[in-house]
PyMOL CGO cylinders between C-alpha atoms (Angstrom):
from pymol import cmd
from pymol.cgo import CYLINDER

trace = [
    CYLINDER, -16.95, 12.29, -15.23, -17.09, 8.64, -16.50, 0.3, 1, 1, 1, 1, 1, 1,
    CYLINDER, -17.09, 8.64, -16.50, -16.93, 6.27, -13.60, 0.3, 1, 1, 1, 1, 1, 1,
    CYLINDER, -16.93, 6.27, -13.60, -14.15, 4.51, -14.75, 0.3, 1, 1, 1, 1, 1, 1,
    CYLINDER, -14.15, 4.51, -14.75, -12.22, 7.38, -15.26, 0.3, 1, 1, 1, 1, 1, 1,
    CYLINDER, -12.22, 7.38, -15.26, -13.39, 8.47, -11.63, 0.3, 1, 1, 1, 1, 1, 1,
    CYLINDER, -13.39, 8.47, -11.63, -12.18, 5.57, -9.73, 0.3, 1, 1, 1, 1, 1, 1,
    CYLINDER, -12.18, 5.57, -9.73, -8.23, 5.56, -11.76, 0.3, 1, 1, 1, 1, 1, 1,
    CYLINDER, -8.23, 5.56, -11.76, -8.29, 9.16, -10.81, 0.3, 1, 1, 1, 1, 1, 1,
    CYLINDER, -8.29, 9.16, -10.81, -8.79, 8.41, -7.02, 0.3, 1, 1, 1, 1, 1, 1,
    CYLINDER, -8.79, 8.41, -7.02, -6.68, 5.23, -7.20, 0.3, 1, 1, 1, 1, 1, 1,
    CYLINDER, -6.68, 5.23, -7.20, -3.63, 7.52, -8.50, 0.3, 1, 1, 1, 1, 1, 1,
    CYLINDER, -3.63, 7.52, -8.50, -4.32, 10.15, -5.65, 0.3, 1, 1, 1, 1, 1, 1,
    CYLINDER, -4.32, 10.15, -5.65, -4.38, 7.50, -3.14, 0.3, 1, 1, 1, 1, 1, 1,
    CYLINDER, -4.38, 7.50, -3.14, -1.29, 5.90, -4.59, 0.3, 1, 1, 1, 1, 1, 1,
    CYLINDER, -1.29, 5.90, -4.59, 0.53, 8.92, -4.91, 0.3, 1, 1, 1, 1, 1, 1,
    CYLINDER, 0.53, 8.92, -4.91, 0.17, 9.42, -1.15, 0.3, 1, 1, 1, 1, 1, 1,
    CYLINDER, 0.17, 9.42, -1.15, 0.85, 6.27, -0.26, 0.3, 1, 1, 1, 1, 1, 1,
    CYLINDER, 0.85, 6.27, -0.26, 4.25, 7.04, -2.35, 0.3, 1, 1, 1, 1, 1, 1,
    CYLINDER, 4.25, 7.04, -2.35, 5.33, 9.78, -0.16, 0.3, 1, 1, 1, 1, 1, 1,
    CYLINDER, 5.33, 9.78, -0.16, 6.21, 7.65, 2.93, 0.3, 1, 1, 1, 1, 1, 1,
    CYLINDER, 6.21, 7.65, 2.93, 8.17, 10.30, 4.78, 0.3, 1, 1, 1, 1, 1, 1,
    CYLINDER, 8.17, 10.30, 4.78, 6.19, 12.15, 6.86, 0.3, 1, 1, 1, 1, 1, 1,
    CYLINDER, 6.19, 12.15, 6.86, 8.23, 15.49, 5.59, 0.3, 1, 1, 1, 1, 1, 1,
    CYLINDER, 8.23, 15.49, 5.59, 7.59, 15.34, 2.00, 0.3, 1, 1, 1, 1, 1, 1,
    CYLINDER, 7.59, 15.34, 2.00, 3.60, 14.28, 2.80, 0.3, 1, 1, 1, 1, 1, 1,
    CYLINDER, 3.60, 14.28, 2.80, 3.27, 17.13, 4.66, 0.3, 1, 1, 1, 1, 1, 1,
    CYLINDER, 3.27, 17.13, 4.66, 4.88, 19.27, 2.03, 0.3, 1, 1, 1, 1, 1, 1,
    CYLINDER, 4.88, 19.27, 2.03, 2.86, 18.02, -0.31, 0.3, 1, 1, 1, 1, 1, 1,
    CYLINDER, 2.86, 18.02, -0.31, -0.81, 18.51, 1.38, 0.3, 1, 1, 1, 1, 1, 1,
    CYLINDER, -0.81, 18.51, 1.38, 0.21, 22.07, 2.27, 0.3, 1, 1, 1, 1, 1, 1,
    CYLINDER, 0.21, 22.07, 2.27, 0.94, 22.26, -1.54, 0.3, 1, 1, 1, 1, 1, 1,
    CYLINDER, 0.94, 22.26, -1.54, -1.91, 20.62, -2.79, 0.3, 1, 1, 1, 1, 1, 1,
    CYLINDER, -1.91, 20.62, -2.79, -4.64, 21.69, -0.32, 0.3, 1, 1, 1, 1, 1, 1,
    CYLINDER, -4.64, 21.69, -0.32, -5.48, 25.83, 0.22, 0.3, 1, 1, 1, 1, 1, 1,
    CYLINDER, -5.48, 25.83, 0.22, -5.30, 26.75, 3.40, 0.3, 1, 1, 1, 1, 1, 1,
    CYLINDER, -5.30, 26.75, 3.40, -9.40, 26.93, 3.96, 0.3, 1, 1, 1, 1, 1, 1,
    CYLINDER, -9.40, 26.93, 3.96, -9.29, 23.02, 2.99, 0.3, 1, 1, 1, 1, 1, 1,
    CYLINDER, -9.29, 23.02, 2.99, -6.39, 22.07, 5.13, 0.3, 1, 1, 1, 1, 1, 1,
    CYLINDER, -6.39, 22.07, 5.13, -7.88, 24.21, 8.01, 0.3, 1, 1, 1, 1, 1, 1,
    CYLINDER, -7.88, 24.21, 8.01, -11.42, 22.37, 7.46, 0.3, 1, 1, 1, 1, 1, 1,
    CYLINDER, -11.42, 22.37, 7.46, -9.63, 18.74, 7.25, 0.3, 1, 1, 1, 1, 1, 1,
    CYLINDER, -9.63, 18.74, 7.25, -7.57, 19.42, 10.58, 0.3, 1, 1, 1, 1, 1, 1,
    CYLINDER, -7.57, 19.42, 10.58, -10.66, 20.94, 12.26, 0.3, 1, 1, 1, 1, 1, 1,
    CYLINDER, -10.66, 20.94, 12.26, -12.79, 18.07, 11.64, 0.3, 1, 1, 1, 1, 1, 1,
    CYLINDER, -12.79, 18.07, 11.64, -10.42, 15.73, 12.73, 0.3, 1, 1, 1, 1, 1, 1,
    CYLINDER, -10.42, 15.73, 12.73, -9.51, 17.43, 15.84, 0.3, 1, 1, 1, 1, 1, 1,
    CYLINDER, -9.51, 17.43, 15.84, -13.57, 17.67, 16.73, 0.3, 1, 1, 1, 1, 1, 1,
    CYLINDER, -13.57, 17.67, 16.73, -13.84, 14.17, 15.99, 0.3, 1, 1, 1, 1, 1, 1,
    CYLINDER, -13.84, 14.17, 15.99, -11.13, 13.62, 18.16, 0.3, 1, 1, 1, 1, 1, 1,
    CYLINDER, -11.13, 13.62, 18.16, -12.01, 15.81, 21.22, 0.3, 1, 1, 1, 1, 1, 1,
    CYLINDER, -12.01, 15.81, 21.22, -15.79, 14.37, 20.95, 0.3, 1, 1, 1, 1, 1, 1,
    CYLINDER, -15.79, 14.37, 20.95, -14.17, 10.83, 21.54, 0.3, 1, 1, 1, 1, 1, 1,
    CYLINDER, -14.17, 10.83, 21.54, -12.67, 12.41, 24.77, 0.3, 1, 1, 1, 1, 1, 1,
    CYLINDER, -12.67, 12.41, 24.77, -15.94, 13.64, 26.05, 0.3, 1, 1, 1, 1, 1, 1,
    CYLINDER, -15.94, 13.64, 26.05, -15.20, 17.26, 25.46, 0.3, 1, 1, 1, 1, 1, 1,
    CYLINDER, -15.20, 17.26, 25.46, -18.50, 19.42, 25.73, 0.3, 1, 1, 1, 1, 1, 1,
    CYLINDER, -18.50, 19.42, 25.73, -19.76, 21.22, 22.32, 0.3, 1, 1, 1, 1, 1, 1,
    CYLINDER, -19.76, 21.22, 22.32, -19.41, 24.42, 24.12, 0.3, 1, 1, 1, 1, 1, 1,
    CYLINDER, -19.41, 24.42, 24.12, -15.54, 23.70, 24.88, 0.3, 1, 1, 1, 1, 1, 1,
    CYLINDER, -15.54, 23.70, 24.88, -15.11, 22.98, 21.12, 0.3, 1, 1, 1, 1, 1, 1,
    CYLINDER, -15.11, 22.98, 21.12, -16.62, 25.56, 19.98, 0.3, 1, 1, 1, 1, 1, 1,
    CYLINDER, -16.62, 25.56, 19.98, -14.61, 28.10, 21.71, 0.3, 1, 1, 1, 1, 1, 1,
    CYLINDER, -14.61, 28.10, 21.71, -11.74, 26.49, 21.21, 0.3, 1, 1, 1, 1, 1, 1,
    CYLINDER, -11.74, 26.49, 21.21, -11.61, 25.11, 17.75, 0.3, 1, 1, 1, 1, 1, 1,
    CYLINDER, -11.61, 25.11, 17.75, -13.60, 28.16, 16.81, 0.3, 1, 1, 1, 1, 1, 1,
    CYLINDER, -13.60, 28.16, 16.81, -15.98, 26.03, 15.12, 0.3, 1, 1, 1, 1, 1, 1,
    CYLINDER, -15.98, 26.03, 15.12, -19.41, 26.15, 14.90, 0.3, 1, 1, 1, 1, 1, 1,
    CYLINDER, -19.41, 26.15, 14.90, -21.88, 23.50, 16.11, 0.3, 1, 1, 1, 1, 1, 1,
    CYLINDER, -21.88, 23.50, 16.11, -23.20, 22.90, 12.35, 0.3, 1, 1, 1, 1, 1, 1,
    CYLINDER, -23.20, 22.90, 12.35, -19.35, 21.68, 12.05, 0.3, 1, 1, 1, 1, 1, 1,
    CYLINDER, -19.35, 21.68, 12.05, -19.48, 19.60, 15.45, 0.3, 1, 1, 1, 1, 1, 1,
    CYLINDER, -19.48, 19.60, 15.45, -22.92, 17.80, 14.14, 0.3, 1, 1, 1, 1, 1, 1,
    CYLINDER, -22.92, 17.80, 14.14, -20.94, 17.19, 10.62, 0.3, 1, 1, 1, 1, 1, 1,
    CYLINDER, -20.94, 17.19, 10.62, -17.93, 16.08, 12.32, 0.3, 1, 1, 1, 1, 1, 1,
    CYLINDER, -17.93, 16.08, 12.32, -20.27, 13.57, 14.43, 0.3, 1, 1, 1, 1, 1, 1,
    CYLINDER, -20.27, 13.57, 14.43, -21.57, 11.86, 11.08, 0.3, 1, 1, 1, 1, 1, 1,
    CYLINDER, -21.57, 11.86, 11.08, -17.91, 10.80, 10.43, 0.3, 1, 1, 1, 1, 1, 1,
    CYLINDER, -17.91, 10.80, 10.43, -17.45, 9.52, 13.51, 0.3, 1, 1, 1, 1, 1, 1,
    CYLINDER, -17.45, 9.52, 13.51, -18.65, 5.73, 12.48, 0.3, 1, 1, 1, 1, 1, 1,
    CYLINDER, -18.65, 5.73, 12.48, -16.86, 5.82, 9.72, 0.3, 1, 1, 1, 1, 1, 1,
    CYLINDER, -16.86, 5.82, 9.72, -14.48, 3.07, 9.56, 0.3, 1, 1, 1, 1, 1, 1,
    CYLINDER, -14.48, 3.07, 9.56, -11.46, 4.76, 8.14, 0.3, 1, 1, 1, 1, 1, 1,
    CYLINDER, -11.46, 4.76, 8.14, -12.36, 7.50, 10.88, 0.3, 1, 1, 1, 1, 1, 1,
    CYLINDER, -12.36, 7.50, 10.88, -12.33, 5.13, 13.49, 0.3, 1, 1, 1, 1, 1, 1,
    CYLINDER, -12.33, 5.13, 13.49, -9.56, 3.18, 12.35, 0.3, 1, 1, 1, 1, 1, 1,
    CYLINDER, -9.56, 3.18, 12.35, -7.66, 7.05, 12.05, 0.3, 1, 1, 1, 1, 1, 1,
    CYLINDER, -7.66, 7.05, 12.05, -8.81, 7.60, 15.73, 0.3, 1, 1, 1, 1, 1, 1,
    CYLINDER, -8.81, 7.60, 15.73, -7.55, 4.63, 16.72, 0.3, 1, 1, 1, 1, 1, 1,
    CYLINDER, -7.55, 4.63, 16.72, -4.22, 4.84, 15.69, 0.3, 1, 1, 1, 1, 1, 1,
    CYLINDER, -4.22, 4.84, 15.69, -4.57, 8.77, 17.32, 0.3, 1, 1, 1, 1, 1, 1,
    CYLINDER, -4.57, 8.77, 17.32, -5.35, 7.13, 20.77, 0.3, 1, 1, 1, 1, 1, 1,
    CYLINDER, -5.35, 7.13, 20.77, -2.50, 4.72, 20.66, 0.3, 1, 1, 1, 1, 1, 1,
    CYLINDER, -2.50, 4.72, 20.66, -0.01, 7.11, 20.30, 0.3, 1, 1, 1, 1, 1, 1,
    CYLINDER, -0.01, 7.11, 20.30, -1.61, 9.05, 22.81, 0.3, 1, 1, 1, 1, 1, 1,
    CYLINDER, -1.61, 9.05, 22.81, -1.50, 5.78, 25.12, 0.3, 1, 1, 1, 1, 1, 1,
    CYLINDER, -1.50, 5.78, 25.12, 2.50, 5.19, 24.03, 0.3, 1, 1, 1, 1, 1, 1,
    CYLINDER, 2.50, 5.19, 24.03, 3.24, 8.65, 24.74, 0.3, 1, 1, 1, 1, 1, 1,
    CYLINDER, 3.24, 8.65, 24.74, 1.84, 8.81, 28.48, 0.3, 1, 1, 1, 1, 1, 1,
    CYLINDER, 1.84, 8.81, 28.48, 4.03, 5.85, 28.90, 0.3, 1, 1, 1, 1, 1, 1,
    CYLINDER, 4.03, 5.85, 28.90, 7.06, 6.93, 27.85, 0.3, 1, 1, 1, 1, 1, 1,
    CYLINDER, 7.06, 6.93, 27.85, 6.78, 9.64, 29.64, 0.3, 1, 1, 1, 1, 1, 1,
    CYLINDER, 6.78, 9.64, 29.64, 6.15, 7.74, 32.85, 0.3, 1, 1, 1, 1, 1, 1,
    CYLINDER, 6.15, 7.74, 32.85, 8.81, 4.99, 31.99, 0.3, 1, 1, 1, 1, 1, 1,
    CYLINDER, 8.81, 4.99, 31.99, 11.37, 8.06, 31.63, 0.3, 1, 1, 1, 1, 1, 1,
    CYLINDER, 11.37, 8.06, 31.63, 10.53, 9.34, 34.93, 0.3, 1, 1, 1, 1, 1, 1,
    CYLINDER, 10.53, 9.34, 34.93, 10.76, 5.80, 36.50, 0.3, 1, 1, 1, 1, 1, 1,
    CYLINDER, 10.76, 5.80, 36.50, 14.20, 5.37, 35.12, 0.3, 1, 1, 1, 1, 1, 1,
    CYLINDER, 14.20, 5.37, 35.12, 15.87, 8.95, 36.18, 0.3, 1, 1, 1, 1, 1, 1,
]
cmd.load_cgo(trace, "trace")
């Protein structure tokens, strides 16, 4: 594919995702756009990376996510990419916020 055309197609794809600001609309688009296998692969990759950051063991990940050690190894290759690090940081911040929100609810009661 022509590199200029490829850049434009990729730019259009990302703009399409950005324009779907509502999580519900984005979820519908992704579920309609990706095959079940593609969705499964991407979500498991994110889960593997997240669990590796949480220091879960390989066997635990294999058993719970029904992935192979090769899948884990491949996911590890993504862990140092800037976009992945930013996404995981957001997940961890959300997790932290949820933990503190629950603690505050208990105190307020």
